[in-house]
N, C-alpha and C positions, 0 to 999 in steps of 0.2 A: 151254662158256662159261667154265670155271673161271678160265683165264688172263685173259680179258677182264674178268670180274667182279673179279678181284683188282686189275687195273689201274684199274678204275673206282672201287673202294673206296679205293685209294691216292689217286687224283685227288680224290675227295670229301673225304678228310682234309686234303689240301693246300688245298682251297678252304674249309675250315672247315664243311663240310656233313655233318650227322650223322643225316639222316632217310632214308637210302637203303632200298630195299626188301630185305627179308630173303631168303635163299635159298628159303625156303618159298613166299613170295609170288611170287618170280621163277619157280618151278616151276609155280605155278598159272597165272601169266600166259601162259607158254609153252604150257601144256596148252590154255587157253582159246583162244589165238590159232590153235592147230593145228586147232581144230574149225571154222574158217571159212576154208577155202582161198579166196584171192582176195578176202578180207574187207577192210573198212575200219575202222580202229581209231583211237580218240581217247584220248590220255593227257593228263591235266591235272596238271601238276607233273613236268617232266622230271627235275628235281634233277640229280644227277651222272650219270644215264643208266642206272642199273641196271635199272629197270623197262623202259625203252626197249629195252635189250639183250635182256631176257627175252622181251618181246613179239616182237622180231625173230627171235629164236631159234626161236619156234614158228610164225611166219608163213610162208606159201607165197611163192614168188618173185613171184606177181602181187598179193599183198596190199599194202596201203598203210597207213601210220601217220602221223597228225598228232600231234605232241607239243608241248605248250605250256609254257613256263616264264617266270615273271615276271622272274627274275634273268638279266640278259644274260651276266654272268660265268659262271654255272652252265650256261646253254644253250651258250655258246661252248666250255666245257671238255668238255661231253658230245659236242659236234659234233667236237671234235679227236680224241676217243677212238673215236667211232662214225662210220664213213663207209659209208653204205648208201643207195643211191638210192631205197629204198622209204620213206624218212622225209621228212616235210615238217616242218622246224623252225620254230616260231613263238615269237617273244619278245613276250609279252603277258600281261595279267592273265587267268588261266584262269577267273576268275569273271565276266569281262565278254565275252571273246572269243566263246564259243558263242552268247550271246544276240544279239551283233552280227551274226551270220551270217544271211543271208536264210532265212526258213522253207523247209524242205525242200531248201535248197541243199546240205546235207551231211547224210548219215545214216550212223551208225556201227553196226557189228555188235557192238562192245564199247566201253564207256567206262571207263577206269581213272582214278580221281581219288584223289590223295593230298591229304587235307584236314588242315591243321595244327590247326584248332580247330573244334570242334562247338559248338552252342549249349548252354546249361546243362543241357538234358535229353538231350544226346547226339544231336541230329538234325543231319544235314548242312545246311550253309548253303543259302540259296535258289539260288545259282548252280549248285550240284550238281544240284538238281532240274531246272533248265533244261537242264543238259547231259544228264541222263537222258532228257529229252524228245527228244533228238537220236538216240536209237537207232532203228534200223530196226524195223519191226513184228516182234514176236516175238523180239527180241534183248534183251540184258541190259546193265546197268551194274554195275560193281564199284567199291566205295569203301573205301578204307583210311583210317581217322581216327586221328590221334595225339591224345594227351590235351590238355586245355586248359591 
């Protein structure tokens, strides 16, 4: 994925986006995705697509990924760089979209959320807790928070 990661990082720079997943986080995402062949994954915060590409790298051919990004420009940039039929691209507020889905309509084996701001004591915002409730029984959410 090094070539693709380099292209995505360059694209992120052109778009003025500086919050992409690190290579270490990408490796973790790929490893986690690989543990759920045929799984369904949710990413809140597509950004420039580095996390998306990492998840896809670990996913089986039958797995599916829903990735949500508020910025239409960023989502479109990621879509131009990543063409994979396993991805459902959603342009929406990741804090509102999961809560708007019908209960039990979608369950995820992994939720990966990039949260720009935590509350003053470092807790994820309420919408992350709603998203976490969307995981299938016995499955996990992973959250990466950036500083306030």
